[in-house]
N, CA, C and O atoms as a Maestro MAE file, in Angstrom:
{
 s_m_m2io_version
 :::
 2.0.0
}

f_m_ct {
 s_m_title
 :::
 protein
 m_atom[324] {
  # First column is atom index #
  i_m_mmod_type
  r_m_x_coord
  r_m_y_coord
  r_m_z_coord
  i_m_residue_number
  s_m_chain_name
  s_m_pdb_residue_name
  s_m_pdb_atom_name
  i_m_atomic_number
  :::
  1 25 2.197 61.826 146.522 1 A "UNK " " N  " 7
  2 3 3.645 61.874 146.385 1 A "UNK " " CA " 6
  3 2 4.020 61.248 145.041 1 A "UNK " " C  " 6
  4 15 3.586 60.143 144.715 1 A "UNK " " O  " 8
  5 25 4.825 61.965 144.277 2 A "UNK " " N  " 7
  6 3 5.231 61.465 142.966 2 A "UNK " " CA " 6
  7 2 6.332 60.417 143.115 2 A "UNK " " C  " 6
  8 15 6.960 60.295 144.167 2 A "UNK " " O  " 8
  9 25 6.546 59.679 142.059 3 A "UNK " " N  " 7
  10 3 7.604 58.653 142.089 3 A "UNK " " CA " 6
  11 2 8.966 59.321 142.297 3 A "UNK " " C  " 6
  12 15 9.825 58.776 142.990 3 A "UNK " " O  " 8
  13 25 9.161 60.486 141.702 4 A "UNK " " N  " 7
  14 3 10.422 61.199 141.870 4 A "UNK " " CA " 6
  15 2 10.624 61.619 143.332 4 A "UNK " " C  " 6
  16 15 11.734 61.531 143.857 4 A "UNK " " O  " 8
  17 25 9.559 62.071 143.980 5 A "UNK " " N  " 7
  18 3 9.640 62.445 145.393 5 A "UNK " " CA " 6
  19 2 9.940 61.220 146.264 5 A "UNK " " C  " 6
  20 15 10.728 61.290 147.207 5 A "UNK " " O  " 8
  21 25 9.299 60.101 145.930 6 A "UNK " " N  " 7
  22 3 9.563 58.852 146.644 6 A "UNK " " CA " 6
  23 2 11.031 58.479 146.487 6 A "UNK " " C  " 6
  24 15 11.690 58.115 147.461 6 A "UNK " " O  " 8
  25 25 11.543 58.568 145.259 7 A "UNK " " N  " 7
  26 3 12.930 58.200 144.986 7 A "UNK " " CA " 6
  27 2 13.890 59.088 145.777 7 A "UNK " " C  " 6
  28 15 14.859 58.587 146.347 7 A "UNK " " O  " 8
  29 25 13.638 60.383 145.819 8 A "UNK " " N  " 7
  30 3 14.521 61.298 146.550 8 A "UNK " " CA " 6
  31 2 14.559 60.948 148.038 8 A "UNK " " C  " 6
  32 15 15.628 60.871 148.644 8 A "UNK " " O  " 8
  33 25 13.383 60.739 148.610 9 A "UNK " " N  " 7
  34 3 13.295 60.411 150.033 9 A "UNK " " CA " 6
  35 2 13.901 59.023 150.301 9 A "UNK " " C  " 6
  36 15 14.555 58.804 151.320 9 A "UNK " " O  " 8
  37 25 13.671 58.106 149.376 10 A "UNK " " N  " 7
  38 3 14.201 56.750 149.505 10 A "UNK " " CA " 6
  39 2 15.731 56.766 149.474 10 A "UNK " " C  " 6
  40 15 16.377 56.021 150.211 10 A "UNK " " O  " 8
  41 25 16.303 57.607 148.628 11 A "UNK " " N  " 7
  42 3 17.759 57.745 148.586 11 A "UNK " " CA " 6
  43 2 18.294 58.162 149.943 11 A "UNK " " C  " 6
  44 15 19.317 57.646 150.392 11 A "UNK " " O  " 8
  45 25 17.613 59.089 150.600 12 A "UNK " " N  " 7
  46 3 18.036 59.544 151.922 12 A "UNK " " CA " 6
  47 2 17.993 58.394 152.935 12 A "UNK " " C  " 6
  48 15 18.884 58.266 153.775 12 A "UNK " " O  " 8
  49 25 16.954 57.562 152.849 13 A "UNK " " N  " 7
  50 3 16.840 56.420 153.759 13 A "UNK " " CA " 6
  51 2 17.991 55.439 153.507 13 A "UNK " " C  " 6
  52 15 18.622 54.973 154.455 13 A "UNK " " O  " 8
  53 25 18.265 55.126 152.248 14 A "UNK " " N  " 7
  54 3 19.371 54.227 151.913 14 A "UNK " " CA " 6
  55 2 20.695 54.788 152.416 14 A "UNK " " C  " 6
  56 15 21.498 54.060 152.999 14 A "UNK " " O  " 8
  57 25 20.924 56.085 152.192 15 A "UNK " " N  " 7
  58 3 22.173 56.711 152.632 15 A "UNK " " CA " 6
  59 2 22.312 56.638 154.146 15 A "UNK " " C  " 6
  60 15 23.408 56.419 154.661 15 A "UNK " " O  " 8
  61 25 21.217 56.819 154.853 16 A "UNK " " N  " 7
  62 3 21.237 56.765 156.310 16 A "UNK " " CA " 6
  63 2 21.477 55.335 156.807 16 A "UNK " " C  " 6
  64 15 22.330 55.111 157.665 16 A "UNK " " O  " 8
  65 25 20.729 54.376 156.270 17 A "UNK " " N  " 7
  66 3 20.849 52.983 156.721 17 A "UNK " " CA " 6
  67 2 22.252 52.434 156.449 17 A "UNK " " C  " 6
  68 15 22.823 51.736 157.287 17 A "UNK " " O  " 8
  69 25 22.798 52.752 155.282 18 A "UNK " " N  " 7
  70 3 24.107 52.213 154.918 18 A "UNK " " CA " 6
  71 2 25.253 53.175 155.247 18 A "UNK " " C  " 6
  72 15 26.415 52.891 154.953 18 A "UNK " " O  " 8
  73 25 24.917 54.310 155.856 19 A "UNK " " N  " 7
  74 3 25.900 55.311 156.266 19 A "UNK " " CA " 6
  75 2 26.853 55.648 155.118 19 A "UNK " " C  " 6
  76 15 28.073 55.638 155.277 19 A "UNK " " O  " 8
  77 25 26.261 55.947 153.954 20 A "UNK " " N  " 7
  78 3 27.040 56.228 152.752 20 A "UNK " " CA " 6
  79 2 26.300 57.270 151.914 20 A "UNK " " C  " 6
  80 15 25.315 56.955 151.246 20 A "UNK " " O  " 8
  81 25 26.780 58.503 151.955 21 A "UNK " " N  " 7
  82 3 26.120 59.593 151.227 21 A "UNK " " CA " 6
  83 2 26.272 59.502 149.715 21 A "UNK " " C  " 6
  84 15 25.640 60.265 148.984 21 A "UNK " " O  " 8
  85 25 27.098 58.583 149.241 22 A "UNK " " N  " 7
  86 3 27.292 58.461 147.794 22 A "UNK " " CA " 6
  87 2 26.269 57.535 147.138 22 A "UNK " " C  " 6
  88 15 26.225 57.439 145.912 22 A "UNK " " O  " 8
  89 25 25.452 56.856 147.931 23 A "UNK " " N  " 7
  90 3 24.462 55.923 147.370 23 A "UNK " " CA " 6
  91 2 23.364 56.695 146.648 23 A "UNK " " C  " 6
  92 15 22.786 57.639 147.186 23 A "UNK " " O  " 8
  93 25 23.095 56.275 145.430 24 A "UNK " " N  " 7
  94 3 21.964 56.778 144.661 24 A "UNK " " CA " 6
  95 2 21.279 55.567 144.059 24 A "UNK " " C  " 6
  96 15 21.847 54.873 143.217 24 A "UNK " " O  " 8
  97 25 20.043 55.316 144.500 25 A "UNK " " N  " 7
  98 3 19.333 54.141 144.010 25 A "UNK " " CA " 6
  99 2 18.483 54.492 142.791 25 A "UNK " " C  " 6
  100 15 18.005 55.618 142.650 25 A "UNK " " O  " 8
  101 25 18.310 53.513 141.923 26 A "UNK " " N  " 7
  102 3 17.446 53.617 140.756 26 A "UNK " " CA " 6
  103 2 16.493 52.425 140.780 26 A "UNK " " C  " 6
  104 15 16.587 51.563 141.654 26 A "UNK " " O  " 8
  105 25 15.596 52.385 139.833 27 A "UNK " " N  " 7
  106 3 14.655 51.264 139.752 27 A "UNK " " CA " 6
  107 2 15.371 49.918 139.664 27 A "UNK " " C  " 6
  108 15 14.873 48.913 140.172 27 A "UNK " " O  " 8
  109 25 16.526 49.898 139.026 28 A "UNK " " N  " 7
  110 3 17.217 48.620 138.799 28 A "UNK " " CA " 6
  111 2 18.209 48.251 139.901 28 A "UNK " " C  " 6
  112 15 18.847 47.201 139.822 28 A "UNK " " O  " 8
  113 25 18.351 49.095 140.928 29 A "UNK " " N  " 7
  114 3 19.282 48.796 142.018 29 A "UNK " " CA " 6
  115 2 18.840 47.542 142.769 29 A "UNK " " C  " 6
  116 15 17.662 47.380 143.087 29 A "UNK " " O  " 8
  117 25 19.801 46.654 143.048 30 A "UNK " " N  " 7
  118 3 19.540 45.446 143.832 30 A "UNK " " CA " 6
  119 2 20.545 45.376 144.978 30 A "UNK " " C  " 6
  120 15 21.465 46.190 145.068 30 A "UNK " " O  " 8
  121 25 20.354 44.401 145.841 31 A "UNK " " N  " 7
  122 3 21.264 44.211 146.973 31 A "UNK " " CA " 6
  123 2 22.696 43.966 146.492 31 A "UNK " " C  " 6
  124 15 23.648 44.291 147.202 31 A "UNK " " O  " 8
  125 25 22.854 43.408 145.319 32 A "UNK " " N  " 7
  126 3 24.193 43.143 144.789 32 A "UNK " " CA " 6
  127 2 24.947 44.438 144.478 32 A "UNK " " C  " 6
  128 15 26.176 44.443 144.397 32 A "UNK " " O  " 8
  129 25 24.202 45.537 144.305 33 A "UNK " " N  " 7
  130 3 24.811 46.816 143.936 33 A "UNK " " CA " 6
  131 2 25.335 47.609 145.133 33 A "UNK " " C  " 6
  132 15 26.100 48.559 144.967 33 A "UNK " " O  " 8
  133 25 24.919 47.216 146.340 34 A "UNK " " N  " 7
  134 3 25.329 47.943 147.548 34 A "UNK " " CA " 6
  135 2 26.072 46.968 148.456 34 A "UNK " " C  " 6
  136 15 25.515 45.972 148.916 34 A "UNK " " O  " 8
  137 25 27.326 47.278 148.698 35 A "UNK " " N  " 7
  138 3 28.244 46.353 149.363 35 A "UNK " " CA " 6
  139 2 27.711 45.778 150.675 35 A "UNK " " C  " 6
  140 15 27.801 44.569 150.891 35 A "UNK " " O  " 8
  141 25 27.161 46.608 151.547 36 A "UNK " " N  " 7
  142 3 26.760 46.131 152.875 36 A "UNK " " CA " 6
  143 2 25.300 45.676 152.957 36 A "UNK " " C  " 6
  144 15 24.784 45.469 154.055 36 A "UNK " " O  " 8
  145 25 24.636 45.519 151.828 37 A "UNK " " N  " 7
  146 3 23.223 45.145 151.824 37 A "UNK " " CA " 6
  147 2 23.094 43.630 151.964 37 A "UNK " " C  " 6
  148 15 23.055 42.895 150.977 37 A "UNK " " O  " 8
  149 25 23.030 43.189 153.209 38 A "UNK " " N  " 7
  150 3 22.828 41.772 153.500 38 A "UNK " " CA " 6
  151 2 21.443 41.603 154.119 38 A "UNK " " C  " 6
  152 15 20.655 42.549 154.140 38 A "UNK " " O  " 8
  153 25 21.142 40.415 154.617 39 A "UNK " " N  " 7
  154 3 19.791 40.152 155.130 39 A "UNK " " CA " 6
  155 2 19.458 40.999 156.355 39 A "UNK " " C  " 6
  156 15 18.319 41.439 156.506 39 A "UNK " " O  " 8
  157 25 20.424 41.231 157.222 40 A "UNK " " N  " 7
  158 3 20.177 42.061 158.399 40 A "UNK " " CA " 6
  159 2 19.962 43.515 157.986 40 A "UNK " " C  " 6
  160 15 19.058 44.182 158.490 40 A "UNK " " O  " 8
  161 25 20.784 43.995 157.079 41 A "UNK " " N  " 7
  162 3 20.624 45.364 156.586 41 A "UNK " " CA " 6
  163 2 19.283 45.518 155.875 41 A "UNK " " C  " 6
  164 15 18.665 46.582 155.931 41 A "UNK " " O  " 8
  165 25 18.836 44.462 155.211 42 A "UNK " " N  " 7
  166 3 17.550 44.501 154.511 42 A "UNK " " CA " 6
  167 2 16.405 44.730 155.506 42 A "UNK " " C  " 6
  168 15 15.498 45.522 155.250 42 A "UNK " " O  " 8
  169 25 16.460 44.033 156.631 43 A "UNK " " N  " 7
  170 3 15.425 44.210 157.658 43 A "UNK " " CA " 6
  171 2 15.447 45.630 158.211 43 A "UNK " " C  " 6
  172 15 14.394 46.236 158.411 43 A "UNK " " O  " 8
  173 25 16.629 46.158 158.455 44 A "UNK " " N  " 7
  174 3 16.778 47.525 158.941 44 A "UNK " " CA " 6
  175 2 16.247 48.510 157.905 44 A "UNK " " C  " 6
  176 15 15.550 49.467 158.243 44 A "UNK " " O  " 8
  177 25 16.582 48.267 156.648 45 A "UNK " " N  " 7
  178 3 16.144 49.130 155.554 45 A "UNK " " CA " 6
  179 2 14.623 49.150 155.445 45 A "UNK " " C  " 6
  180 15 14.018 50.219 155.366 45 A "UNK " " O  " 8
  181 25 14.009 47.977 155.441 46 A "UNK " " N  " 7
  182 3 12.551 47.890 155.326 46 A "UNK " " CA " 6
  183 2 11.885 48.615 156.497 46 A "UNK " " C  " 6
  184 15 10.928 49.364 156.301 46 A "UNK " " O  " 8
  185 25 12.386 48.395 157.699 47 A "UNK " " N  " 7
  186 3 11.826 49.072 158.867 47 A "UNK " " CA " 6
  187 2 11.961 50.581 158.773 47 A "UNK " " C  " 6
  188 15 11.041 51.316 159.133 47 A "UNK " " O  " 8
  189 25 13.100 51.042 158.292 48 A "UNK " " N  " 7
  190 3 13.332 52.480 158.145 48 A "UNK " " CA " 6
  191 2 12.420 53.079 157.081 48 A "UNK " " C  " 6
  192 15 11.912 54.187 157.252 48 A "UNK " " O  " 8
  193 25 12.213 52.356 155.990 49 A "UNK " " N  " 7
  194 3 11.318 52.826 154.925 49 A "UNK " " CA " 6
  195 2 9.891 52.908 155.449 49 A "UNK " " C  " 6
  196 15 9.200 53.902 155.229 49 A "UNK " " O  " 8
  197 25 9.453 51.865 156.142 50 A "UNK " " N  " 7
  198 3 8.099 51.862 156.693 50 A "UNK " " CA " 6
  199 2 7.896 53.034 157.641 50 A "UNK " " C  " 6
  200 15 6.853 53.686 157.615 50 A "UNK " " O  " 8
  201 25 8.884 53.297 158.471 51 A "UNK " " N  " 7
  202 3 8.781 54.393 159.436 51 A "UNK " " CA " 6
  203 2 8.786 55.749 158.727 51 A "UNK " " C  " 6
  204 15 7.966 56.614 159.035 51 A "UNK " " O  " 8
  205 25 9.694 55.932 157.791 52 A "UNK " " N  " 7
  206 3 9.828 57.216 157.095 52 A "UNK " " CA " 6
  207 2 8.594 57.561 156.267 52 A "UNK " " C  " 6
  208 15 8.183 58.720 156.212 52 A "UNK " " O  " 8
  209 25 8.003 56.551 155.622 53 A "UNK " " N  " 7
  210 3 6.876 56.797 154.731 53 A "UNK " " CA " 6
  211 2 5.520 56.521 155.386 53 A "UNK " " C  " 6
  212 15 4.480 56.785 154.783 53 A "UNK " " O  " 8
  213 25 5.521 55.998 156.604 54 A "UNK " " N  " 7
  214 3 4.262 55.712 157.293 54 A "UNK " " CA " 6
  215 2 3.459 54.612 156.628 54 A "UNK " " C  " 6
  216 15 2.232 54.681 156.558 54 A "UNK " " O  " 8
  217 25 4.164 53.590 156.138 55 A "UNK " " N  " 7
  218 3 3.498 52.467 155.475 55 A "UNK " " CA " 6
  219 2 3.917 51.174 156.158 55 A "UNK " " C  " 6
  220 15 4.820 51.162 156.994 55 A "UNK " " O  " 8
  221 25 3.248 50.083 155.788 56 A "UNK " " N  " 7
  222 3 3.584 48.764 156.320 56 A "UNK " " CA " 6
  223 2 3.506 47.759 155.179 56 A "UNK " " C  " 6
  224 15 2.436 47.517 154.622 56 A "UNK " " O  " 8
  225 25 4.657 47.175 154.836 57 A "UNK " " N  " 7
  226 3 4.691 46.146 153.806 57 A "UNK " " CA " 6
  227 2 4.210 44.821 154.383 57 A "UNK " " C  " 6
  228 15 4.376 44.562 155.575 57 A "UNK " " O  " 8
  229 25 3.618 43.988 153.545 58 A "UNK " " N  " 7
  230 3 3.307 42.629 153.958 58 A "UNK " " CA " 6
  231 2 4.568 41.788 153.759 58 A "UNK " " C  " 6
  232 15 5.465 42.176 153.012 58 A "UNK " " O  " 8
  233 25 4.632 40.647 154.424 59 A "UNK " " N  " 7
  234 3 5.767 39.751 154.255 59 A "UNK " " CA " 6
  235 2 5.884 39.303 152.799 59 A "UNK " " C  " 6
  236 15 6.987 39.178 152.266 59 A "UNK " " O  " 8
  237 25 4.754 39.066 152.171 60 A "UNK " " N  " 7
  238 3 4.749 38.664 150.765 60 A "UNK " " CA " 6
  239 2 5.367 39.728 149.869 60 A "UNK " " C  " 6
  240 15 6.120 39.416 148.946 60 A "UNK " " O  " 8
  241 25 5.044 40.988 150.148 61 A "UNK " " N  " 7
  242 3 5.628 42.078 149.364 61 A "UNK " " CA " 6
  243 2 7.140 42.111 149.543 61 A "UNK " " C  " 6
  244 15 7.890 42.179 148.568 61 A "UNK " " O  " 8
  245 25 7.576 42.063 150.785 62 A "UNK " " N  " 7
  246 3 9.003 42.135 151.085 62 A "UNK " " CA " 6
  247 2 9.759 41.003 150.381 62 A "UNK " " C  " 6
  248 15 10.838 41.223 149.829 62 A "UNK " " O  " 8
  249 25 9.203 39.823 150.401 63 A "UNK " " N  " 7
  250 3 9.851 38.671 149.768 63 A "UNK " " CA " 6
  251 2 9.842 38.741 148.248 63 A "UNK " " C  " 6
  252 15 10.656 38.090 147.593 63 A "UNK " " O  " 8
  253 25 8.926 39.527 147.681 64 A "UNK " " N  " 7
  254 3 8.809 39.567 146.224 64 A "UNK " " CA " 6
  255 2 9.682 40.633 145.568 64 A "UNK " " C  " 6
  256 15 9.880 40.600 144.353 64 A "UNK " " O  " 8
  257 25 10.209 41.581 146.354 65 A "UNK " " N  " 7
  258 3 11.011 42.654 145.767 65 A "UNK " " CA " 6
  259 2 12.278 42.097 145.125 65 A "UNK " " C  " 6
  260 15 13.095 41.458 145.788 65 A "UNK " " O  " 8
  261 25 12.428 42.347 143.824 66 A "UNK " " N  " 7
  262 3 13.630 41.915 143.118 66 A "UNK " " CA " 6
  263 2 14.604 43.079 142.922 66 A "UNK " " C  " 6
  264 15 15.792 42.876 142.674 66 A "UNK " " O  " 8
  265 25 14.074 44.308 143.040 67 A "UNK " " N  " 7
  266 3 14.909 45.501 142.899 67 A "UNK " " CA " 6
  267 2 14.186 46.690 143.540 67 A "UNK " " C  " 6
  268 15 13.050 46.567 143.998 67 A "UNK " " O  " 8
  269 25 14.850 47.820 143.565 68 A "UNK " " N  " 7
  270 3 14.280 49.011 144.191 68 A "UNK " " CA " 6
  271 2 13.034 49.475 143.442 68 A "UNK " " C  " 6
  272 15 12.112 50.001 144.064 68 A "UNK " " O  " 8
  273 25 12.984 49.296 142.136 69 A "UNK " " N  " 7
  274 3 11.814 49.684 141.349 69 A "UNK " " CA " 6
  275 2 10.559 48.968 141.817 69 A "UNK " " C  " 6
  276 15 9.499 49.584 141.933 69 A "UNK " " O  " 8
  277 25 10.670 47.671 142.085 70 A "UNK " " N  " 7
  278 3 9.515 46.911 142.575 70 A "UNK " " CA " 6
  279 2 9.120 47.378 143.969 70 A "UNK " " C  " 6
  280 15 7.937 47.407 144.308 70 A "UNK " " O  " 8
  281 25 10.110 47.742 144.772 71 A "UNK " " N  " 7
  282 3 9.824 48.270 146.101 71 A "UNK " " CA " 6
  283 2 9.066 49.599 145.972 71 A "UNK " " C  " 6
  284 15 8.096 49.838 146.691 71 A "UNK " " O  " 8
  285 25 9.513 50.451 145.058 72 A "UNK " " N  " 7
  286 3 8.849 51.742 144.868 72 A "UNK " " CA " 6
  287 2 7.433 51.561 144.303 72 A "UNK " " C  " 6
  288 15 6.531 52.320 144.657 72 A "UNK " " O  " 8
  289 25 7.228 50.570 143.433 73 A "UNK " " N  " 7
  290 3 5.881 50.275 142.929 73 A "UNK " " CA " 6
  291 2 4.952 49.977 144.094 73 A "UNK " " C  " 6
  292 15 3.834 50.490 144.158 73 A "UNK " " O  " 8
  293 25 5.419 49.153 145.005 74 A "UNK " " N  " 7
  294 3 4.627 48.786 146.180 74 A "UNK " " CA " 6
  295 2 4.392 50.001 147.076 74 A "UNK " " C  " 6
  296 15 3.299 50.190 147.610 74 A "UNK " " O  " 8
  297 25 5.421 50.814 147.230 75 A "UNK " " N  " 7
  298 3 5.293 52.023 148.044 75 A "UNK " " CA " 6
  299 2 4.245 52.964 147.473 75 A "UNK " " C  " 6
  300 15 3.453 53.544 148.215 75 A "UNK " " O  " 8
  301 25 4.241 53.117 146.139 76 A "UNK " " N  " 7
  302 3 3.245 53.975 145.488 76 A "UNK " " CA " 6
  303 2 1.826 53.490 145.789 76 A "UNK " " C  " 6
  304 15 0.931 54.297 146.042 76 A "UNK " " O  " 8
  305 25 1.627 52.181 145.762 77 A "UNK " " N  " 7
  306 3 0.299 51.628 146.059 77 A "UNK " " CA " 6
  307 2 -0.110 51.943 147.504 77 A "UNK " " C  " 6
  308 15 -1.249 52.335 147.758 77 A "UNK " " O  " 8
  309 25 0.814 51.773 148.436 78 A "UNK " " N  " 7
  310 3 0.520 52.058 149.834 78 A "UNK " " CA " 6
  311 2 0.242 53.545 150.056 78 A "UNK " " C  " 6
  312 15 -0.664 53.907 150.807 78 A "UNK " " O  " 8
  313 25 1.015 54.394 149.405 79 A "UNK " " N  " 7
  314 3 0.884 55.837 149.610 79 A "UNK " " CA " 6
  315 2 -0.363 56.416 148.944 79 A "UNK " " C  " 6
  316 15 -0.810 57.504 149.307 79 A "UNK " " O  " 8
  317 25 -0.925 55.699 147.975 80 A "UNK " " N  " 7
  318 3 -2.120 56.187 147.287 80 A "UNK " " CA " 6
  319 2 -3.406 55.831 148.019 80 A "UNK " " C  " 6
  320 15 -4.487 56.261 147.617 80 A "UNK " " O  " 8
  321 25 -3.299 55.046 149.095 81 A "UNK " " N  " 7
  322 3 -4.488 54.614 149.851 81 A "UNK " " CA " 6
  323 2 -4.993 55.738 150.727 81 A "UNK " " C  " 6
  324 15 -5.984 55.569 151.438 81 A "UNK " " O  " 8
  :::
 }
 m_bond[323] {
  # First column is bond index #
  i_m_from
  i_m_to
  i_m_order
  :::
  1 1 2 1
  2 2 3 1
  3 3 4 2
  4 3 5 1
  5 5 6 1
  6 6 7 1
  7 7 8 2
  8 7 9 1
  9 9 10 1
  10 10 11 1
  11 11 12 2
  12 11 13 1
  13 13 14 1
  14 14 15 1
  15 15 16 2
  16 15 17 1
  17 17 18 1
  18 18 19 1
  19 19 20 2
  20 19 21 1
  21 21 22 1
  22 22 23 1
  23 23 24 2
  24 23 25 1
  25 25 26 1
  26 26 27 1
  27 27 28 2
  28 27 29 1
  29 29 30 1
  30 30 31 1
  31 31 32 2
  32 31 33 1
  33 33 34 1
  34 34 35 1
  35 35 36 2
  36 35 37 1
  37 37 38 1
  38 38 39 1
  39 39 40 2
  40 39 41 1
  41 41 42 1
  42 42 43 1
  43 43 44 2
  44 43 45 1
  45 45 46 1
  46 46 47 1
  47 47 48 2
  48 47 49 1
  49 49 50 1
  50 50 51 1
  51 51 52 2
  52 51 53 1
  53 53 54 1
  54 54 55 1
  55 55 56 2
  56 55 57 1
  57 57 58 1
  58 58 59 1
  59 59 60 2
  60 59 61 1
  61 61 62 1
  62 62 63 1
  63 63 64 2
  64 63 65 1
  65 65 66 1
  66 66 67 1
  67 67 68 2
  68 67 69 1
  69 69 70 1
  70 70 71 1
  71 71 72 2
  72 71 73 1
  73 73 74 1
  74 74 75 1
  75 75 76 2
  76 75 77 1
  77 77 78 1
  78 78 79 1
  79 79 80 2
  80 79 81 1
  81 81 82 1
  82 82 83 1
  83 83 84 2
  84 83 85 1
  85 85 86 1
  86 86 87 1
  87 87 88 2
  88 87 89 1
  89 89 90 1
  90 90 91 1
  91 91 92 2
  92 91 93 1
  93 93 94 1
  94 94 95 1
  95 95 96 2
  96 95 97 1
  97 97 98 1
  98 98 99 1
  99 99 100 2
  100 99 101 1
  101 101 102 1
  102 102 103 1
  103 103 104 2
  104 103 105 1
  105 105 106 1
  106 106 107 1
  107 107 108 2
  108 107 109 1
  109 109 110 1
  110 110 111 1
  111 111 112 2
  112 111 113 1
  113 113 114 1
  114 114 115 1
  115 115 116 2
  116 115 117 1
  117 117 118 1
  118 118 119 1
  119 119 120 2
  120 119 121 1
  121 121 122 1
  122 122 123 1
  123 123 124 2
  124 123 125 1
  125 125 126 1
  126 126 127 1
  127 127 128 2
  128 127 129 1
  129 129 130 1
  130 130 131 1
  131 131 132 2
  132 131 133 1
  133 133 134 1
  134 134 135 1
  135 135 136 2
  136 135 137 1
  137 137 138 1
  138 138 139 1
  139 139 140 2
  140 139 141 1
  141 141 142 1
  142 142 143 1
  143 143 144 2
  144 143 145 1
  145 145 146 1
  146 146 147 1
  147 147 148 2
  148 147 149 1
  149 149 150 1
  150 150 151 1
  151 151 152 2
  152 151 153 1
  153 153 154 1
  154 154 155 1
  155 155 156 2
  156 155 157 1
  157 157 158 1
  158 158 159 1
  159 159 160 2
  160 159 161 1
  161 161 162 1
  162 162 163 1
  163 163 164 2
  164 163 165 1
  165 165 166 1
  166 166 167 1
  167 167 168 2
  168 167 169 1
  169 169 170 1
  170 170 171 1
  171 171 172 2
  172 171 173 1
  173 173 174 1
  174 174 175 1
  175 175 176 2
  176 175 177 1
  177 177 178 1
  178 178 179 1
  179 179 180 2
  180 179 181 1
  181 181 182 1
  182 182 183 1
  183 183 184 2
  184 183 185 1
  185 185 186 1
  186 186 187 1
  187 187 188 2
  188 187 189 1
  189 189 190 1
  190 190 191 1
  191 191 192 2
  192 191 193 1
  193 193 194 1
  194 194 195 1
  195 195 196 2
  196 195 197 1
  197 197 198 1
  198 198 199 1
  199 199 200 2
  200 199 201 1
  201 201 202 1
  202 202 203 1
  203 203 204 2
  204 203 205 1
  205 205 206 1
  206 206 207 1
  207 207 208 2
  208 207 209 1
  209 209 210 1
  210 210 211 1
  211 211 212 2
  212 211 213 1
  213 213 214 1
  214 214 215 1
  215 215 216 2
  216 215 217 1
  217 217 218 1
  218 218 219 1
  219 219 220 2
  220 219 221 1
  221 221 222 1
  222 222 223 1
  223 223 224 2
  224 223 225 1
  225 225 226 1
  226 226 227 1
  227 227 228 2
  228 227 229 1
  229 229 230 1
  230 230 231 1
  231 231 232 2
  232 231 233 1
  233 233 234 1
  234 234 235 1
  235 235 236 2
  236 235 237 1
  237 237 238 1
  238 238 239 1
  239 239 240 2
  240 239 241 1
  241 241 242 1
  242 242 243 1
  243 243 244 2
  244 243 245 1
  245 245 246 1
  246 246 247 1
  247 247 248 2
  248 247 249 1
  249 249 250 1
  250 250 251 1
  251 251 252 2
  252 251 253 1
  253 253 254 1
  254 254 255 1
  255 255 256 2
  256 255 257 1
  257 257 258 1
  258 258 259 1
  259 259 260 2
  260 259 261 1
  261 261 262 1
  262 262 263 1
  263 263 264 2
  264 263 265 1
  265 265 266 1
  266 266 267 1
  267 267 268 2
  268 267 269 1
  269 269 270 1
  270 270 271 1
  271 271 272 2
  272 271 273 1
  273 273 274 1
  274 274 275 1
  275 275 276 2
  276 275 277 1
  277 277 278 1
  278 278 279 1
  279 279 280 2
  280 279 281 1
  281 281 282 1
  282 282 283 1
  283 283 284 2
  284 283 285 1
  285 285 286 1
  286 286 287 1
  287 287 288 2
  288 287 289 1
  289 289 290 1
  290 290 291 1
  291 291 292 2
  292 291 293 1
  293 293 294 1
  294 294 295 1
  295 295 296 2
  296 295 297 1
  297 297 298 1
  298 298 299 1
  299 299 300 2
  300 299 301 1
  301 301 302 1
  302 302 303 1
  303 303 304 2
  304 303 305 1
  305 305 306 1
  306 306 307 1
  307 307 308 2
  308 307 309 1
  309 309 310 1
  310 310 311 1
  311 311 312 2
  312 311 313 1
  313 313 314 1
  314 314 315 1
  315 315 316 2
  316 315 317 1
  317 317 318 1
  318 318 319 1
  319 319 320 2
  320 319 321 1
  321 321 322 1
  322 322 323 1
  323 323 324 2
  :::
 }
}
């Protein structure tokens, strides 16, 4: 799966979790950029991403994400296994 394909699918997950079809995430998107992205929404988002992509993040990975780009970097590593 290419990074562009990951981004497209990831956008759909974000739109679904936040119930907002106008959301478009980029590498630099952070929780500050999405109004309802709080700690509870973050847990829901991570769970939805893991389910949609068939991957499992470690707690260390989840805690280290500073933006969507870092999340996608980690996703690429998981998907290449």
